[in-house]
N, CA, C and O atoms as a Tinker XYZ file with bonds, in Angstrom:
   200  protein
     1  N    -32.582000   86.805000    2.550000    73     2
     2  CA   -31.985000   87.029000    2.214000    64     1     3
     3  C    -31.784000   89.254000    2.508000    63     2     4     5
     4  O    -32.481000   90.240000    2.272000    81     3
     5  N    -29.798000   88.847000    3.397000    73     3     6
     6  CA   -29.907000   90.103000    3.356000    64     5     7
     7  C    -28.283000   90.952000    2.472000    63     6     8     9
     8  O    -27.278000   90.243000    2.408000    81     7
     9  N    -28.245000   91.753000    2.146000    73     7    10
    10  CA   -27.197000   92.387000    1.527000    64     9    11
    11  C    -26.414000   92.944000    2.803000    63    10    12    13
    12  O    -27.149000   93.739000    3.388000    81    11
    13  N    -25.369000   92.827000    3.340000    73    11    14
    14  CA   -24.517000   93.603000    4.369000    64    13    15
    15  C    -23.510000   94.290000    4.126000    63    14    16    17
    16  O    -22.536000   93.578000    3.885000    81    15
    17  N    -23.263000   95.613000    4.071000    73    15    18
    18  CA   -22.079000   96.643000    3.561000    64    17    19
    19  C    -22.009000   98.012000    4.235000    63    18    20    21
    20  O    -22.859000   98.718000    4.777000    81    19
    21  N    -20.289000   98.180000    3.942000    73    19    22
    22  CA   -19.914000   99.710000    4.511000    64    21    23
    23  C    -20.078000  100.579000    4.161000    63    22    24    25
    24  O    -19.489000  100.856000    3.116000    81    23
    25  N    -21.248000  101.921000    4.958000    73    23    26
    26  CA   -21.265000  103.566000    4.855000    64    25    27
    27  C    -20.188000  104.338000    5.094000    63    26    28    29
    28  O    -19.346000  104.253000    5.987000    81    27
    29  N    -20.297000  105.061000    4.248000    73    27    30
    30  CA   -19.972000  106.519000    5.523000    64    29    31
    31  C    -19.624000  106.657000    6.285000    63    30    32    33
    32  O    -18.550000  107.243000    6.420000    81    31
    33  N    -20.771000  105.906000    7.870000    73    31    34
    34  CA   -20.875000  105.805000    8.509000    64    33    35
    35  C    -21.977000  104.580000    9.095000    63    34    36    37
    36  O    -23.119000  104.485000    9.544000    81    35
    37  N    -21.330000  104.118000    8.910000    73    35    38
    38  CA   -21.686000  102.535000    9.353000    64    37    39
    39  C    -21.518000  101.936000    8.524000    63    38    40    41
    40  O    -20.871000  101.924000    7.476000    81    39
    41  N    -22.789000  100.860000    9.557000    73    39    42
    42  CA   -22.819000   99.517000    7.727000    64    41    43
    43  C    -24.591000   99.906000    8.050000    63    42    44    45
    44  O    -25.348000  100.484000    8.830000    81    43
    45  N    -24.501000   98.737000    6.239000    73    43    46
    46  CA   -25.836000   98.613000    5.779000    64    45    47
    47  C    -26.628000   97.293000    5.516000    63    46    48    49
    48  O    -26.048000   96.488000    4.788000    81    47
    49  N    -27.884000   96.932000    6.000000    73    47    50
    50  CA   -28.198000   96.023000    6.229000    64    49    51
    51  C    -29.756000   95.942000    5.287000    63    50    52    53
    52  O    -30.812000   96.485000    5.613000    81    51
    53  N    -29.549000   95.247000    4.274000    73    51    54
    54  CA   -30.524000   95.680000    2.779000    64    53    55
    55  C    -31.007000   93.896000    2.801000    63    54    56    57
    56  O    -30.344000   92.863000    2.716000    81    55
    57  N    -32.731000   94.224000    2.987000    73    55    58
    58  CA   -32.970000   92.881000    2.496000    64    57    59
    59  C    -34.091000   92.332000    2.824000    63    58    60    61
    60  O    -34.420000   92.509000    3.997000    81    59
    61  N    -34.739000   91.763000    2.220000    73    59    62
    62  CA   -36.394000   91.276000    2.257000    64    61    63
    63  C    -36.739000   89.786000    2.416000    63    62    64    65
    64  O    -36.048000   89.076000    1.685000    81    63
    65  N    -37.950000   88.885000    3.457000    73    63    66
    66  CA   -37.703000   88.992000    3.451000    64    65    67
    67  C    -39.665000   87.954000    2.753000    63    66    68    69
    68  O    -39.884000   88.145000    1.557000    81    67
    69  N    -40.407000   87.348000    3.267000    73    67    70
    70  CA   -41.652000   86.938000    3.137000    64    69    71
    71  C    -42.466000   85.731000    4.668000    63    70    72    73
    72  O    -42.039000   84.732000    5.246000    81    71
    73  N    -43.494000   86.384000    4.759000    73    71    74
    74  CA   -44.886000   86.407000    6.002000    64    73    75
    75  C    -46.311000   85.457000    5.947000    63    74    76    77
    76  O    -47.000000   85.640000    4.943000    81    75
    77  N    -46.724000   84.626000    6.775000    73    75    78
    78  CA   -48.058000   84.888000    6.487000    64    77    79
    79  C    -47.747000   85.000000    7.381000    63    78    80    81
    80  O    -46.766000   84.998000    8.125000    81    79
    81  N    -49.624000   85.220000    7.233000    73    79    82
    82  CA   -50.975000   86.802000    7.936000    64    81    83
    83  C    -50.912000   85.376000    9.536000    63    82    84    85
    84  O    -50.044000   85.231000   10.396000    81    83
    85  N    -51.837000   84.832000    9.379000    73    83    86
    86  CA   -51.703000   83.584000   10.262000    64    85    87
    87  C    -50.165000   82.587000   10.943000    63    86    88    89
    88  O    -50.215000   81.471000   11.462000    81    87
    89  N    -48.723000   83.580000   10.673000    73    87    90
    90  CA   -47.994000   83.553000   11.510000    64    89    91
    91  C    -47.841000   83.519000   12.667000    63    90    92    93
    92  O    -47.330000   82.925000   13.616000    81    91
    93  N    -49.164000   85.338000   11.938000    73    91    94
    94  CA   -48.317000   86.093000   13.025000    64    93    95
    95  C    -50.265000   85.926000   14.293000    63    94    96    97
    96  O    -50.367000   86.486000   15.384000    81    95
    97  N    -51.311000   85.133000   13.706000    73    95    98
    98  CA   -52.561000   84.884000   13.751000    64    97    99
    99  C    -53.183000   86.628000   13.698000    63    98   100   101
   100  O    -53.661000   87.408000   14.522000    81    99
   101  N    -52.973000   86.649000   12.778000    73    99   102
   102  CA   -54.090000   87.612000   11.636000    64   101   103
   103  C    -54.305000   87.304000   11.370000    63   102   104   105
   104  O    -53.730000   86.647000   10.502000    81   103
   105  N    -55.969000   87.205000   11.743000    73   103   106
   106  CA   -57.360000   86.745000   11.012000    64   105   107
   107  C    -57.765000   88.186000   10.231000    63   106   108   109
   108  O    -57.979000   89.378000   10.453000    81   107
   109  N    -57.694000   86.946000    8.895000    73   107   110
   110  CA   -58.629000   88.026000    7.388000    64   109   111
   111  C    -59.754000   87.870000    7.734000    63   110   112   113
   112  O    -59.710000   87.602000    8.935000    81   111
   113  N    -61.151000   87.882000    7.257000    73   111   114
   114  CA   -62.826000   87.681000    6.861000    64   113   115
   115  C    -62.601000   87.422000    5.942000    63   114   116   117
   116  O    -61.806000   87.988000    5.192000    81   115
   117  N    -63.687000   85.831000    5.589000    73   115   118
   118  CA   -63.449000   86.365000    4.461000    64   117   119
   119  C    -63.987000   87.046000    3.308000    63   118   120   121
   120  O    -63.744000   86.701000    2.152000    81   119
   121  N    -64.916000   88.274000    3.724000    73   119   122
   122  CA   -65.280000   88.784000    2.753000    64   121   123
   123  C    -64.150000   89.383000    2.028000    63   122   124   125
   124  O    -64.418000   89.828000    0.912000    81   123
   125  N    -62.613000   89.509000    2.557000    73   123   126
   126  CA   -61.785000   90.326000    1.907000    64   125   127
   127  C    -60.788000   89.199000    1.639000    63   126   128   129
   128  O    -59.903000   89.387000    0.805000    81   127
   129  N    -60.884000   87.934000    2.353000    73   127   130
   130  CA   -59.191000   87.025000    2.566000    64   129   131
   131  C    -59.141000   86.932000    0.716000    63   130   132   133
   132  O    -58.178000   87.694000    0.625000    81   131
   133  N    -59.424000   86.611000   -0.610000    73   131   134
   134  CA   -59.641000   86.703000   -2.351000    64   133   135
   135  C    -58.896000   87.887000   -2.260000    63   134   136   137
   136  O    -58.040000   87.935000   -3.144000    81   135
   137  N    -58.907000   88.833000   -1.535000    73   135   138
   138  CA   -58.648000   90.283000   -2.636000    64   137   139
   139  C    -56.756000   89.893000   -1.342000    63   138   140   141
   140  O    -55.758000   90.521000   -1.697000    81   139
   141  N    -56.664000   89.302000   -0.567000    73   139   142
   142  CA   -55.223000   90.292000    0.212000    64   141   143
   143  C    -54.478000   88.815000    0.263000    63   142   144   145
   144  O    -54.922000   87.748000    0.686000    81   143
   145  N    -53.301000   89.101000   -0.265000    73   143   146
   146  CA   -52.461000   87.892000   -0.556000    64   145   147
   147  C    -52.286000   86.948000    0.482000    63   146   148   149
   148  O    -52.443000   87.007000    1.702000    81   147
   149  N    -51.881000   85.961000   -0.391000    73   147   150
   150  CA   -51.714000   84.356000    0.198000    64   149   151
   151  C    -49.659000   84.937000    1.506000    63   150   152   153
   152  O    -49.294000   84.573000    2.623000    81   151
   153  N    -49.247000   85.547000    0.834000    73   151   154
   154  CA   -47.921000   85.743000    1.053000    64   153   155
   155  C    -47.210000   87.252000    1.237000    63   154   156   157
   156  O    -46.797000   87.951000    0.312000    81   155
   157  N    -47.171000   87.594000    2.750000    73   155   158
   158  CA   -46.994000   89.428000    2.304000    64   157   159
   159  C    -44.694000   89.712000    2.530000    63   158   160   161
   160  O    -43.883000   89.322000    3.370000    81   159
   161  N    -44.596000   90.505000    1.331000    73   159   162
   162  CA   -44.156000   89.869000    1.382000    64   161   163
   163  C    -42.728000   91.720000    2.268000    63   162   164   165
   164  O    -43.403000   92.740000    2.124000    81   163
   165  N    -41.628000   92.013000    2.787000    73   163   166
   166  CA   -41.376000   92.792000    3.707000    64   165   167
   167  C    -39.483000   92.870000    3.531000    63   166   168   169
   168  O    -38.596000   92.018000    3.476000    81   167
   169  N    -39.518000   94.120000    3.494000    73   167   170
   170  CA   -38.519000   94.703000    3.072000    64   169   171
   171  C    -37.491000   95.857000    3.995000    63   170   172   173
   172  O    -37.814000   96.691000    4.841000    81   171
   173  N    -36.654000   95.629000    3.640000    73   171   174
   174  CA   -36.113000   96.861000    4.632000    64   173   175
   175  C    -34.533000   96.816000    4.188000    63   174   176   177
   176  O    -33.710000   95.937000    3.929000    81   175
   177  N    -34.576000   98.769000    4.263000    73   175   178
   178  CA   -33.046000   99.127000    4.677000    64   177   179
   179  C    -32.554000   99.148000    5.912000    63   178   180   181
   180  O    -33.170000   99.489000    6.921000    81   179
   181  N    -31.506000   98.804000    5.849000    73   179   182
   182  CA   -31.088000   99.900000    8.049000    64   181   183
   183  C    -29.801000   99.499000    7.590000    63   182   184   185
   184  O    -29.150000   98.561000    7.128000    81   183
   185  N    -29.741000  101.575000    8.221000    73   183   186
   186  CA   -28.375000  101.922000    7.952000    64   185   187
   187  C    -27.667000  101.550000    9.634000    63   186   188   189
   188  O    -28.231000  100.608000   10.191000    81   187
   189  N    -27.139000  101.855000    9.997000    73   187   190
   190  CA   -26.206000  100.987000   11.748000    64   189   191
   191  C    -24.947000  101.214000   11.825000    63   190   192   193
   192  O    -24.036000  100.687000   11.186000    81   191
   193  N    -24.877000  102.696000   13.304000    73   191   194
   194  CA   -24.021000  103.341000   13.205000    64   193   195
   195  C    -24.246000  103.665000   14.092000    63   194   196   197
   196  O    -25.326000  104.049000   14.542000    81   195
   197  N    -22.482000  103.516000   14.912000    73   195   198
   198  CA   -22.236000  103.295000   16.955000    64   197   199
   199  C    -22.006000  104.781000   16.332000    63   198   200
   200  O    -21.699000  105.719000   17.069000    81   199
């Protein structure tokens, strides 16, 4: 989901999404696999200025 709004000096885009490590060929060793989440949440906050 993305929220886009007008800012004083540009446009802001705020949102987040989830990814799985295997989507990016990241191998997690079996030793720590249980300590790492199956999905990782990525959050962002961009200010787009012309």
